[in-house]
N, C-alpha and C positions, 0 to 999 in steps of 0.2 A: 069775144071782146067787142065792146060796144063801139059804134062809129065815133062817138065823142072821145072815148079814151084813146082810140087809135089815132085820132087827129092830134090829141094832146101829145102823144109820144112822138108823132111825126114832127110837130112843131118844136118839141124839146130837142130832137135830133138835129133839126135844122139850126137851132140856136147854138148847139155844141159845135156843129160844123163851122159856123160863122166865127165862133170864138177861136177855134183851132186855126182857122185860116188867118185870122188877125195876128195870132201869136207867131205863126210861121212867117208872116209878112214882116212883123216887128223884128224877129230874130234875123231874118235874111238881110235887113237893112242895117244891122249892128256891125260896126267895123271890128274885125278880130284884133285882139291885142298883140298877137304874134303871127301876122300873116305875111303876105308877099312883100309888103313894104319893109318889114323888119329883115326878111331874108335878103332883099336887095341891099339894105343898109349894111349888113354883115359882109356881103361881097365887096361893097365899096370900102368898108373899113380895112379889109385884107389888102386891097389894092392901093390904099392911101400911101402917099410918099412922105408926108410930114406928120409929126407928132400932133400938131394943132388940128389937122384935118381928122386924124384918128380920134382925138379927144372929143371934138365937136360931134362927130358921127355917133360915137359910143354914148355920150351923155344924152343927146337929144333923141336918138332913134332906137338905140339898142337897150340901154339901161332900163327904161320903163317896162319893156317887154320881159327882160330878165327878172325884174322885181315882181311882176305879176305872175310869171311862171313859177318862181320859187314860192310865192305866197299861196297859189292854188295847190301846188303839190303838198306843201306842209299841212294845209287845212284839210284837204281831201283824204290824205292818208294818216293824219293824226300824228305827225312826227314831233310836234311840240306840244307839251302839256301845260305850259305857263307862258304868259306874255313876254317875260324876260328871255326865256329860252327861244321863243319864236323870233324875236328881233335879232338875236345873235346868230341863230341858225340861218335865217333868211339872208343876213349880210354876208355870212361866210359862203353860203351857196352861190350868191350872185358873184362874189369874188372868184369863186372857182370857175364859174361859167365864163367870166372875163378871161381867165387864164387859158381856157380851152378855145378861145375864138380862132386862134391860128390853126387849130387841128381840123376844123370843119372844112370839108372839100365839096364845094357845090357842083363840081364836074361829075360827081357820081350820081347825080339826079335826086339825092335826098333833100327833102325840105328842111330848112333850118329848124323849124319848130320840132319836127320829129327827132332830129339829132339831139338838140339841147334838152328836150323833154326827157329823153332816155338818160342823158348825161347827168342831169340834175337829180332825177329820181334815184339813179344808182348811187350818187354821192350821198344823198340824204339817207338812204338805207344803210350805207357803210358807216356814216357818222352816228346814226341811231344805235347800231350794234356796238360801236366803240363806247358810246355813252353808257349803254346798259352794262357793258363789261366793266368799265371804270367804276360805275356805281356800286357794283358788287365787291370791288376790290378796295375802294378808297372810302375814307371817312370825312364828312364835311366838317370844316372848322367851326361852323355855326352850331354844330351839335357838341357843345362843350362837355356834356356828361360822358360821351364816348371817347374823349381824348385822354391819353395818359399824361402824367406830369412831364415826361420827356417831350411829348408833342407840344404841350403848352409852352414850355421853355423855348423850343425851336421857333414857334410862331412869334413869340415875344422878341426874340433876337432879330428876326427879319423885319420887325416893325420899327427898329431903331434907325434914326436918320444917320446917314454916313457922315464921317468927320469932314470938316471943311477942307482940310489939306488933301483928302482923297478926291474931292470934287475938283480942286485946282489941278491936281495931277492928271485927272481924266481930261480936263480941258486942254492942258498943254500937250498931252499925248495925241489928241485929235488934231491939233495944229501941226505937230510933227508929222503925223500921217499924211496930211495934205501936202506938206513940203516934199515928202517922199514921193507922192503921186506926181508932183511937178517934175521931180528929177527923172522919174521913169518916162514921163511924157516927152521930155526933151530927147530921150534916146530913141524914140519911135520914129519910123520912116513911113510905114504903111498907113494909108488913110483909114483903113478898117481898124487898125490897132489904135490909132489916135481917137477915132470915134468911140471905141470900146473904153479907152482910158477916161475920156470925158464923161461917158455914161457912169463909170465907177465913181468918179469924183462927185457927180450930181447925186448919185445914190446916197453917198455918205452925207452930203449936205442936207438932204431931205429925209434922212433916216427917221427923225422924230415924227414926221408927218405920215409915214407909211403905216397902213393898217396891218399888212401881212409881211412877215419876214421869213417865211419858210423858203427853202431852196428853189422850189418851182416858181413861186411868186417873184422872187428876186430875178430869176432868169428871164421871166416874161417882161418885167419892168426894164431890165437892161436891154432886151431886144427892142422894145419900143423907143427907148431913149437913143439908142445907137443906129436904128434903122438897118441893122444887120440881120441876116437870117441865122438860124441856130448854128449852122456849120461855120459861117464866117465869124460868129461871136466866139465859138469854141476855139478856133485857130488863133484869134487875136488874144484871147485870155491866156492861152498857153505861152505865147510870146511874151506877154506882160509878166507872167510868173517867172520866166527865165531871167528877165531884167531885174526883177525884185530879188531873186536869190543871189544874183551876181552882185548887186549893191550891198546886200547884207554880208555876204561872204568877204568881199574885198575891204569893207570898212570895219568889219569885226566889232560891231557894237549893236546894241539894242535899237531897233528902228524907231522906237517910241521916245527915245531920249537922245536928241542930237547934241553934240558938243559944240 
């Protein structure tokens, strides 16, 4: 090997070393999207005493990290095949992470990123399996050629606007339900039971604004509204159910139609 060629290789190696060093320096200066700051924010969220404090901590410090975590997992592992599916899957994944905030235990020494990364990945895998299973079992309504006449009639029936009188009855029923909640609240003596009842009332008032209405999401939402732990919430709800059954039994009428 000639001295000139050896010198060229040496200079090329030096240039590559300099480039790698710059890349490492650039990467080391980049702030992680889910680092210690987010970990500390989650700990503060769990210790917060007011809904306002929880909300501000979650929206400003935790939500951006959850969004980025869900986005990275979906793209890296190819969970979403279309833009529409990506948006809905990402939103549902972030909502699930929000629901699990109370389950993270920082005292075990686990970093928040490691915990929620595993939680989100497992959730995405389960949802992807469910989607694949449903795809094999269900037929899309957009594929009209594969629909039977019975299926078409069923879809058309669901497309009809409900009668106006049914809408009025629905509104009146909701007003009656709020009156019933007021009667139950007057019977309560425990602060926990009153807080739980107020949370139930708030839940029904905001029901049209909620994105998720499965049992787990409702329980988490109730927990945040009432500031009660799961055990306290469960005990309070049991007491409220007893008052509800007592009112219905003694008055002997449908709770949704007050005389």
